[in-house]
C-alpha positions, 0 to 999 in steps of 0.5 A, a space after each residue: 592570435 589575431 583574427 583574419 580580416 575579410 573585406 566584403 563588397 556587395 551592394 546588398 546589405 542583407 548579403 553583406 550582413 549574412 556573410 559577415 555573420 557566417 565569417 564571424 562564426 568561423 573566427 574571421 574579422 570582416 569589413 564591409 563596402 557597398 561598392 568598389 569605390 567605397 572598398 578602395 577608400 576603405 582599403 586605403 584607410 584600414 590599418 590591417 590588410 585583408 586576407 581576401 576580398 569577396 567581391 560582387 560583380 554587379 554594383 552601382 558606382 563601381 562594378 566588381 570588374 571596375 574594382 579589379 582594374 583599379 586594384 591592378 594599378 595599385 601595388 599595395 593592393 594587388 596582392 590581396 586575393 579576390 574571390 568574385 561572388 556573383 550570380 551574373 551570367 558572365 561572372 565566371 568568365 570574368 573571374 577566369 580572365 582576371 585570374 581570381 577565384 569564383 563562387 556563384 550566388 546563391 552561396 554555398 557556405 562550405 564552398 565560400 569557406 573553402 575558397 577563403 581558406 585557399 587564399 592563406 
């Protein structure tokens, strides 16, 4: 059975790598992007659609909120569940307004894994 793909979008390499290691141990495949713009390019080039996108809010080049706006206008991407993963004070409000899941940083692995499981 092929592994389910999760896209990790965060400007902090350590966070991306830690999340990738956690998800690998749980049987997921991951790909990574350091900002929203890079994530959009990656989504256009991957052959396999991710089951979820773990998205940081505060990033250079394109923030999580800007990424969600861009995805909303792309029919091929709009159905991919997004989990906003952030410590930003307004992130939970943004997640509610956008209709996406939210997990606060610092991360609790069990809460994150449950949020991913809810996407499929």
